[in-house]
C-alpha positions as CSV (number, residue, x, y, z in Angstrom):
1,X,-160.8,-69.6,3.8
2,X,-163.1,-66.8,4.3
3,X,-162.7,-67.4,8.2
4,X,-159.2,-66.4,8.2
5,X,-159.0,-63.7,10.9
6,X,-156.7,-60.6,10.9
7,X,-157.0,-59.7,14.6
8,X,-153.7,-59.9,16.5
9,X,-153.4,-63.3,18.1
10,X,-156.5,-64.6,16.4
11,X,-155.3,-66.8,13.6
12,X,-152.2,-68.4,15.0
13,X,-150.3,-65.4,16.6
14,X,-149.3,-61.9,15.6
15,X,-146.6,-63.2,13.2
16,X,-149.3,-65.0,11.3
17,X,-149.7,-62.1,9.1
18,X,-146.3,-60.7,8.5
19,X,-144.8,-57.7,6.6
20,X,-148.2,-55.7,6.6
21,X,-148.7,-54.5,10.3
22,X,-149.9,-51.1,9.2
23,X,-152.5,-52.5,6.9
24,X,-153.7,-55.0,9.5
25,X,-154.1,-52.2,12.1
26,X,-156.0,-49.9,9.7
27,X,-158.3,-52.9,8.6
28,X,-159.0,-53.6,12.4
29,X,-159.8,-49.9,13.0
30,X,-162.5,-50.2,10.1
31,X,-163.7,-53.4,11.9
32,X,-162.5,-55.6,9.0
33,X,-161.3,-58.7,10.8
34,X,-162.0,-61.5,8.4
35,X,-161.0,-62.2,4.7
36,X,-164.7,-62.3,3.8
37,X,-165.1,-58.7,4.8
38,X,-162.4,-57.5,2.4
39,X,-163.6,-55.5,-0.7
40,X,-163.8,-57.8,-3.9
41,X,-161.2,-55.3,-5.5
42,X,-158.2,-55.6,-3.1
43,X,-156.6,-52.7,-4.9
44,X,-159.2,-50.5,-3.0
45,X,-157.0,-51.3,0.2
46,X,-154.3,-49.0,-1.2
47,X,-156.4,-46.0,0.0
48,X,-155.1,-46.6,3.5
49,X,-152.2,-44.4,4.7
50,X,-148.7,-45.9,3.8
51,X,-150.3,-48.8,2.0
52,X,-149.4,-49.3,-1.6
53,X,-150.0,-51.9,-4.3
54,X,-146.9,-53.8,-3.0
55,X,-148.5,-54.1,0.4
56,X,-151.8,-55.3,-1.1
57,X,-149.9,-57.8,-3.1
58,X,-148.3,-59.1,0.1
59,X,-151.7,-59.5,1.7
60,X,-153.0,-61.3,-1.3
61,X,-150.0,-63.7,-1.5
62,X,-150.5,-64.5,2.2
63,X,-154.0,-65.2,1.9
64,X,-153.3,-67.5,-1.1
65,X,-150.5,-69.2,0.9
66,X,-152.7,-69.8,3.9
67,X,-155.5,-71.1,1.6
68,X,-153.1,-73.6,-0.1
69,X,-151.7,-74.6,3.3
70,X,-155.1,-75.3,4.7
71,X,-156.4,-77.5,2.0
72,X,-156.9,-81.2,2.9
73,X,-155.0,-83.3,0.4
74,X,-157.1,-85.7,-1.7
75,X,-156.4,-89.5,-1.0
76,X,-154.0,-90.9,-3.4
77,X,-155.6,-93.7,-5.4
78,X,-153.7,-96.3,-7.3
79,X,-154.9,-97.8,-10.5
80,X,-152.7,-100.8,-10.8
């Protein structure tokens, strides 16, 4: 999960991270390009211009969604 990349075109395409272009641009300006480089307290990101708690929540939700979608499902075992 910590290898998810924020750079435009890097993870899948620029639509990969939607609804938060201003935040992503500002993260890139600060050379933050991977999830692992984010501060542990995501609320700190609300310091950026025109970024509020709602934008930080959208980022968190998208990271969570990408993490869930990237998990390899465990094999189903039958105990008959």
